[in-house]
A tleap script that builds the chain and sets N, CA, C and O, in Angstrom:
source leaprc.protein.ff14SB
mol = sequence {
  NMET SER ASP LYS PRO VAL SER GLU MET SER
  PHE GLU GLU ALA MET GLY GLU LEU GLU GLN
  VAL VAL GLY GLN LEU GLU ARG GLY ASP VAL
  ALA LEU ASP ALA SER ILE SER LEU TYR GLU
  ARG GLY ALA ASP LEU LYS LYS ARG CYS GLU
  GLU LYS LEU LYS GLU ALA GLU GLU LYS VAL
  ALA ALA ILE THR LEU ASP GLU SER GLY ASN
  PRO LYS GLY THR THR PRO VAL GLU ALA CLYS
}
set mol.1.N position { -12.274 12.786 -11.521 }
set mol.1.CA position { -10.994 12.506 -12.167 }
set mol.1.C position { -10.634 13.649 -13.094 }
set mol.1.O position { -11.485 14.400 -13.569 }
set mol.2.N position { -9.365 13.745 -13.325 }
set mol.2.CA position { -8.821 14.811 -14.149 }
set mol.2.C position { -8.881 14.442 -15.630 }
set mol.2.O position { -8.800 13.272 -16.002 }
set mol.3.N position { -9.025 15.467 -16.455 }
set mol.3.CA position { -8.952 15.248 -17.902 }
set mol.3.C position { -7.519 15.388 -18.392 }
set mol.3.O position { -7.238 15.179 -19.572 }
set mol.4.N position { -6.624 15.737 -17.499 }
set mol.4.CA position { -5.214 15.935 -17.833 }
set mol.4.C position { -4.595 14.598 -18.236 }
set mol.4.O position { -4.798 13.592 -17.556 }
set mol.5.N position { -3.843 14.580 -19.334 }
set mol.5.CA position { -3.175 13.331 -19.724 }
set mol.5.C position { -2.229 12.851 -18.629 }
set mol.5.O position { -1.523 13.652 -18.016 }
set mol.6.N position { -2.216 11.572 -18.392 }
set mol.6.CA position { -1.375 10.987 -17.349 }
set mol.6.C position { 0.084 11.357 -17.573 }
set mol.6.O position { 0.813 11.605 -16.613 }
set mol.7.N position { 0.516 11.396 -18.823 }
set mol.7.CA position { 1.922 11.678 -19.127 }
set mol.7.C position { 2.350 13.087 -18.732 }
set mol.7.O position { 3.546 13.374 -18.679 }
set mol.8.N position { 1.391 13.972 -18.453 }
set mol.8.CA position { 1.700 15.348 -18.067 }
set mol.8.C position { 1.544 15.578 -16.565 }
set mol.8.O position { 1.766 16.689 -16.084 }
set mol.9.N position { 1.166 14.546 -15.826 }
set mol.9.CA position { 0.907 14.702 -14.401 }
set mol.9.C position { 2.190 14.645 -13.582 }
set mol.9.O position { 3.141 13.939 -13.915 }
set mol.10.N position { 2.178 15.413 -12.503 }
set mol.10.CA position { 3.256 15.306 -11.517 }
set mol.10.C position { 3.009 14.035 -10.715 }
set mol.10.O position { 1.957 13.406 -10.831 }
set mol.11.N position { 3.988 13.670 -9.904 }
set mol.11.CA position { 3.821 12.498 -9.044 }
set mol.11.C position { 2.607 12.678 -8.136 }
set mol.11.O position { 1.787 11.771 -7.994 }
set mol.12.N position { 2.502 13.853 -7.527 }
set mol.12.CA position { 1.415 14.117 -6.580 }
set mol.12.C position { 0.055 14.053 -7.259 }
set mol.12.O position { -0.893 13.512 -6.690 }
set mol.13.N position { -0.052 14.595 -8.458 }
set mol.13.CA position { -1.327 14.546 -9.184 }
set mol.13.C position { -1.707 13.103 -9.510 }
set mol.13.O position { -2.849 12.688 -9.308 }
set mol.14.N position { -0.736 12.349 -10.015 }
set mol.14.CA position { -1.005 10.957 -10.385 }
set mol.14.C position { -1.358 10.123 -9.160 }
set mol.14.O position { -2.268 9.295 -9.216 }
set mol.15.N position { -0.655 10.332 -8.062 }
set mol.15.CA position { -0.931 9.572 -6.850 }
set mol.15.C position { -2.315 9.907 -6.302 }
set mol.15.O position { -3.052 9.015 -5.882 }
set mol.16.N position { -2.662 11.175 -6.306 }
set mol.16.CA position { -3.983 11.588 -5.819 }
set mol.16.C position { -5.105 10.969 -6.628 }
set mol.16.O position { -6.089 10.481 -6.073 }
set mol.17.N position { -4.952 10.990 -7.936 }
set mol.17.CA position { -5.993 10.402 -8.782 }
set mol.17.C position { -6.013 8.887 -8.641 }
set mol.17.O position { -7.082 8.278 -8.660 }
set mol.18.N position { -4.858 8.280 -8.501 }
set mol.18.CA position { -4.803 6.829 -8.302 }
set mol.18.C position { -5.554 6.444 -7.024 }
set mol.18.O position { -6.263 5.438 -7.002 }
set mol.19.N position { -5.403 7.231 -5.972 }
set mol.19.CA position { -6.128 6.970 -4.732 }
set mol.19.C position { -7.636 7.055 -4.953 }
set mol.19.O position { -8.393 6.260 -4.394 }
set mol.20.N position { -8.071 8.012 -5.763 }
set mol.20.CA position { -9.498 8.132 -6.080 }
set mol.20.C position { -9.992 6.911 -6.847 }
set mol.20.O position { -11.062 6.377 -6.555 }
set mol.21.N position { -9.206 6.473 -7.828 }
set mol.21.CA position { -9.571 5.317 -8.638 }
set mol.21.C position { -9.698 4.076 -7.755 }
set mol.21.O position { -10.676 3.335 -7.855 }
set mol.22.N position { -8.717 3.858 -6.903 }
set mol.22.CA position { -8.743 2.697 -6.013 }
set mol.22.C position { -9.966 2.760 -5.100 }
set mol.22.O position { -10.623 1.746 -4.867 }
set mol.23.N position { -10.266 3.940 -4.590 }
set mol.23.CA position { -11.440 4.103 -3.730 }
set mol.23.C position { -12.726 3.734 -4.443 }
set mol.23.O position { -13.580 3.051 -3.877 }
set mol.24.N position { -12.869 4.180 -5.681 }
set mol.24.CA position { -14.068 3.858 -6.452 }
set mol.24.C position { -14.165 2.362 -6.708 }
set mol.24.O position { -15.239 1.775 -6.580 }
set mol.25.N position { -13.057 1.752 -7.065 }
set mol.25.CA position { -13.070 0.313 -7.343 }
set mol.25.C position { -13.359 -0.487 -6.076 }
set mol.25.O position { -14.066 -1.493 -6.124 }
set mol.26.N position { -12.817 -0.048 -4.949 }
set mol.26.CA position { -13.049 -0.760 -3.689 }
set mol.26.C position { -14.498 -0.680 -3.239 }
set mol.26.O position { -15.019 -1.633 -2.660 }
set mol.27.N position { -15.157 0.447 -3.497 }
set mol.27.CA position { -16.560 0.588 -3.110 }
set mol.27.C position { -17.443 -0.373 -3.891 }
set mol.27.O position { -18.468 -0.833 -3.387 }
set mol.28.N position { -17.046 -0.674 -5.118 }
set mol.28.CA position { -17.796 -1.627 -5.933 }
set mol.28.C position { -19.119 -1.110 -6.458 }
set mol.28.O position { -19.976 -1.898 -6.856 }
set mol.29.N position { -19.298 0.196 -6.466 }
set mol.29.CA position { -20.563 0.755 -6.949 }
set mol.29.C position { -20.456 1.296 -8.373 }
set mol.29.O position { -21.218 2.177 -8.771 }
set mol.30.N position { -19.505 0.761 -9.133 }
set mol.30.CA position { -19.275 1.201 -10.507 }
set mol.30.C position { -19.641 0.052 -11.440 }
set mol.30.O position { -19.326 -1.105 -11.163 }
set mol.31.N position { -20.302 0.374 -12.536 }
set mol.31.CA position { -20.672 -0.650 -13.518 }
set mol.31.C position { -19.425 -1.339 -14.069 }
set mol.31.O position { -18.325 -0.789 -14.017 }
set mol.32.N position { -19.607 -2.535 -14.592 }
set mol.32.CA position { -18.481 -3.338 -15.071 }
set mol.32.C position { -17.639 -2.597 -16.108 }
set mol.32.O position { -16.416 -2.539 -15.979 }
set mol.33.N position { -18.275 -2.030 -17.134 }
set mol.33.CA position { -17.512 -1.317 -18.169 }
set mol.33.C position { -16.732 -0.146 -17.586 }
set mol.33.O position { -15.584 0.092 -17.961 }
set mol.34.N position { -17.361 0.584 -16.666 }
set mol.34.CA position { -16.671 1.706 -16.025 }
set mol.34.C position { -15.536 1.199 -15.148 }
set mol.34.O position { -14.489 1.841 -15.059 }
set mol.35.N position { -15.731 0.060 -14.504 }
set mol.35.CA position { -14.674 -0.529 -13.674 }
set mol.35.C position { -13.452 -0.872 -14.507 }
set mol.35.O position { -12.317 -0.655 -14.083 }
set mol.36.N position { -13.689 -1.404 -15.682 }
set mol.36.CA position { -12.572 -1.754 -16.578 }
set mol.36.C position { -11.816 -0.494 -16.983 }
set mol.36.O position { -10.585 -0.476 -16.978 }
set mol.37.N position { -12.547 0.553 -17.331 }
set mol.37.CA position { -11.905 1.825 -17.698 }
set mol.37.C position { -11.128 2.402 -16.524 }
set mol.37.O position { -10.014 2.898 -16.689 }
set mol.38.N position { -11.728 2.333 -15.329 }
set mol.38.CA position { -11.036 2.823 -14.135 }
set mol.38.C position { -9.768 2.027 -13.872 }
set mol.38.O position { -8.731 2.596 -13.529 }
set mol.39.N position { -9.849 0.717 -14.032 }
set mol.39.CA position { -8.689 -0.137 -13.807 }
set mol.39.C position { -7.565 0.233 -14.774 }
set mol.39.O position { -6.404 0.325 -14.375 }
set mol.40.N position { -7.914 0.444 -16.048 }
set mol.40.CA position { -6.906 0.820 -17.045 }
set mol.40.C position { -6.290 2.169 -16.703 }
set mol.40.O position { -5.076 2.344 -16.815 }
set mol.41.N position { -7.118 3.125 -16.286 }
set mol.41.CA position { -6.609 4.447 -15.886 }
set mol.41.C position { -5.691 4.287 -14.674 }
set mol.41.O position { -4.630 4.907 -14.603 }
set mol.42.N position { -6.104 3.464 -13.737 }
set mol.42.CA position { -5.291 3.216 -12.556 }
set mol.42.C position { -3.935 2.623 -12.905 }
set mol.42.O position { -2.919 2.993 -12.317 }
set mol.43.N position { -3.921 1.706 -13.857 }
set mol.43.CA position { -2.655 1.098 -14.278 }
set mol.43.C position { -1.735 2.157 -14.888 }
set mol.43.O position { -0.530 2.155 -14.637 }
set mol.44.N position { -2.301 3.052 -15.681 }
set mol.44.CA position { -1.508 4.139 -16.274 }
set mol.44.C position { -0.977 5.083 -15.188 }
set mol.44.O position { 0.173 5.519 -15.238 }
set mol.45.N position { -1.827 5.385 -14.218 }
set mol.45.CA position { -1.411 6.273 -13.125 }
set mol.45.C position { -0.305 5.628 -12.293 }
set mol.45.O position { 0.653 6.297 -11.905 }
set mol.46.N position { -0.436 4.345 -12.022 }
set mol.46.CA position { 0.593 3.617 -11.262 }
set mol.46.C position { 1.928 3.664 -12.002 }
set mol.46.O position { 2.978 3.887 -11.400 }
set mol.47.N position { 1.869 3.451 -13.304 }
set mol.47.CA position { 3.090 3.487 -14.117 }
set mol.47.C position { 3.730 4.878 -14.059 }
set mol.47.O position { 4.951 4.996 -13.958 }
set mol.48.N position { 2.909 5.924 -14.123 }
set mol.48.CA position { 3.427 7.292 -14.064 }
set mol.48.C position { 4.105 7.552 -12.718 }
set mol.48.O position { 5.179 8.152 -12.667 }
set mol.49.N position { 3.480 7.102 -11.634 }
set mol.49.CA position { 4.073 7.275 -10.304 }
set mol.49.C position { 5.421 6.571 -10.227 }
set mol.49.O position { 6.384 7.122 -9.694 }
set mol.50.N position { 5.489 5.362 -10.754 }
set mol.50.CA position { 6.748 4.613 -10.742 }
set mol.50.C position { 7.823 5.337 -11.545 }
set mol.50.O position { 8.979 5.395 -11.126 }
set mol.51.N position { 7.445 5.891 -12.705 }
set mol.51.CA position { 8.404 6.628 -13.533 }
set mol.51.C position { 8.939 7.849 -12.786 }
set mol.51.O position { 10.144 8.100 -12.775 }
set mol.52.N position { 8.024 8.613 -12.157 }
set mol.52.CA position { 8.446 9.819 -11.447 }
set mol.52.C position { 9.317 9.474 -10.243 }
set mol.52.O position { 10.267 10.200 -9.948 }
set mol.53.N position { 9.015 8.389 -9.544 }
set mol.53.CA position { 9.856 7.962 -8.426 }
set mol.53.C position { 11.242 7.558 -8.908 }
set mol.53.O position { 12.244 7.876 -8.267 }
set mol.54.N position { 11.300 6.862 -10.033 }
set mol.54.CA position { 12.591 6.440 -10.584 }
set mol.54.C position { 13.421 7.671 -10.958 }
set mol.54.O position { 14.621 7.721 -10.685 }
set mol.55.N position { 12.779 8.662 -11.583 }
set mol.55.CA position { 13.481 9.900 -11.932 }
set mol.55.C position { 14.059 10.556 -10.680 }
set mol.55.O position { 15.208 10.998 -10.679 }
set mol.56.N position { 13.263 10.617 -9.621 }
set mol.56.CA position { 13.717 11.239 -8.379 }
set mol.56.C position { 14.886 10.456 -7.777 }
set mol.56.O position { 15.858 11.050 -7.309 }
set mol.57.N position { 14.791 9.133 -7.789 }
set mol.57.CA position { 15.876 8.303 -7.260 }
set mol.57.C position { 17.168 8.524 -8.043 }
set mol.57.O position { 18.248 8.585 -7.455 }
set mol.58.N position { 17.063 8.642 -9.353 }
set mol.58.CA position { 18.247 8.867 -10.189 }
set mol.58.C position { 18.863 10.230 -9.900 }
set mol.58.O position { 20.085 10.372 -9.878 }
set mol.59.N position { 18.013 11.232 -9.678 }
set mol.59.CA position { 18.534 12.566 -9.363 }
set mol.59.C position { 19.269 12.552 -8.033 }
set mol.59.O position { 20.342 13.141 -7.901 }
set mol.60.N position { 18.686 11.878 -7.051 }
set mol.60.CA position { 19.336 11.791 -5.739 }
set mol.60.C position { 20.655 11.039 -5.853 }
set mol.60.O position { 21.657 11.446 -5.264 }
set mol.61.N position { 20.659 9.956 -6.601 }
set mol.61.CA position { 21.876 9.161 -6.765 }
set mol.61.C position { 22.965 9.940 -7.500 }
set mol.61.O position { 24.150 9.649 -7.336 }
set mol.62.N position { 22.575 10.926 -8.304 }
set mol.62.CA position { 23.546 11.676 -9.093 }
set mol.62.C position { 24.161 12.846 -8.340 }
set mol.62.O position { 25.057 13.510 -8.862 }
set mol.63.N position { 23.699 13.111 -7.129 }
set mol.63.CA position { 24.280 14.210 -6.350 }
set mol.63.C position { 25.722 13.829 -5.985 }
set mol.63.O position { 25.981 12.750 -5.451 }
set mol.64.N position { 26.635 14.730 -6.286 }
set mol.64.CA position { 28.038 14.469 -5.982 }
set mol.64.C position { 28.420 15.194 -4.705 }
set mol.64.O position { 27.866 16.248 -4.392 }
set mol.65.N position { 29.356 14.637 -3.975 }
set mol.65.CA position { 29.812 15.221 -2.718 }
set mol.65.C position { 31.262 15.665 -2.846 }
set mol.65.O position { 32.047 15.067 -3.583 }
set mol.66.N position { 31.610 16.738 -2.108 }
set mol.66.CA position { 33.004 17.172 -2.091 }
set mol.66.C position { 33.767 16.328 -1.065 }
set mol.66.O position { 33.208 15.412 -0.462 }
set mol.67.N position { 35.045 16.647 -0.878 }
set mol.67.CA position { 35.880 15.843 0.017 }
set mol.67.C position { 35.407 15.875 1.472 }
set mol.67.O position { 35.791 15.007 2.256 }
set mol.68.N position { 34.582 16.856 1.848 }
set mol.68.CA position { 34.027 16.940 3.199 }
set mol.68.C position { 32.694 16.218 3.326 }
set mol.68.O position { 32.125 16.138 4.415 }
set mol.69.N position { 32.203 15.696 2.220 }
set mol.69.CA position { 30.920 15.010 2.239 }
set mol.69.C position { 29.728 15.931 2.041 }
set mol.69.O position { 28.585 15.526 2.252 }
set mol.70.N position { 29.991 17.168 1.636 }
set mol.70.CA position { 28.910 18.120 1.384 }
set mol.70.C position { 28.515 18.083 -0.091 }
set mol.70.O position { 29.373 17.924 -0.959 }
set mol.71.N position { 27.236 18.228 -0.375 }
set mol.71.CA position { 26.806 18.242 -1.781 }
set mol.71.C position { 27.451 19.414 -2.508 }
set mol.71.O position { 27.457 20.538 -2.005 }
set mol.72.N position { 27.992 19.150 -3.687 }
set mol.72.CA position { 28.611 20.236 -4.458 }
set mol.72.C position { 27.951 20.404 -5.813 }
set mol.72.O position { 28.329 21.301 -6.566 }
set mol.73.N position { 27.005 19.595 -6.137 }
set mol.73.CA position { 26.337 19.705 -7.420 }
set mol.73.C position { 25.816 18.354 -7.839 }
set mol.73.O position { 25.825 17.383 -7.082 }
set mol.74.N position { 25.377 18.331 -9.037 }
set mol.74.CA position { 24.842 17.066 -9.542 }
set mol.74.C position { 25.568 16.677 -10.812 }
set mol.74.O position { 26.101 17.518 -11.536 }
set mol.75.N position { 25.572 15.414 -11.053 }
set mol.75.CA position { 26.119 14.875 -12.273 }
set mol.75.C position { 24.948 14.420 -13.130 }
set mol.75.O position { 24.080 13.703 -12.632 }
set mol.76.N position { 24.891 14.804 -14.386 }
set mol.76.CA position { 23.775 14.353 -15.216 }
set mol.76.C position { 23.660 12.838 -15.185 }
set mol.76.O position { 24.665 12.130 -15.257 }
set mol.77.N position { 22.453 12.352 -15.080 }
set mol.77.CA position { 22.205 10.911 -15.027 }
set mol.77.C position { 22.773 10.225 -16.264 }
set mol.77.O position { 23.278 9.106 -16.184 }
set mol.78.N position { 22.686 10.904 -17.408 }
set mol.78.CA position { 23.157 10.320 -18.659 }
set mol.78.C position { 24.659 10.065 -18.662 }
set mol.78.O position { 25.150 9.268 -19.461 }
set mol.79.N position { 25.388 10.731 -17.781 }
set mol.79.CA position { 26.853 10.619 -17.777 }
set mol.79.C position { 27.351 9.362 -17.079 }
set mol.79.O position { 28.558 9.122 -17.047 }
set mol.80.N position { 26.469 8.565 -16.526 }
set mol.80.CA position { 26.878 7.357 -15.799 }
set mol.80.C position { 27.510 6.357 -16.709 }
set mol.80.O position { 27.912 5.283 -16.262 }
savepdb mol mol.pdb
quit
């Protein structure tokens, strides 16, 4: 696992580590205290992935089209 704070991870980094956490928990070869820590880390990683996906969805939704239907730029999400 990475020592990088979850809040600084990209979607890909968080997803990769989340997959590792799930794999360890599924194997069941981790002590109870370590399992609890892994579960908490996994919950944080899941939340980060959801946040990054939401950001991406908002960016896609903010793309504006010209009269021909071609992308012409983006509108800041905050301007909604």
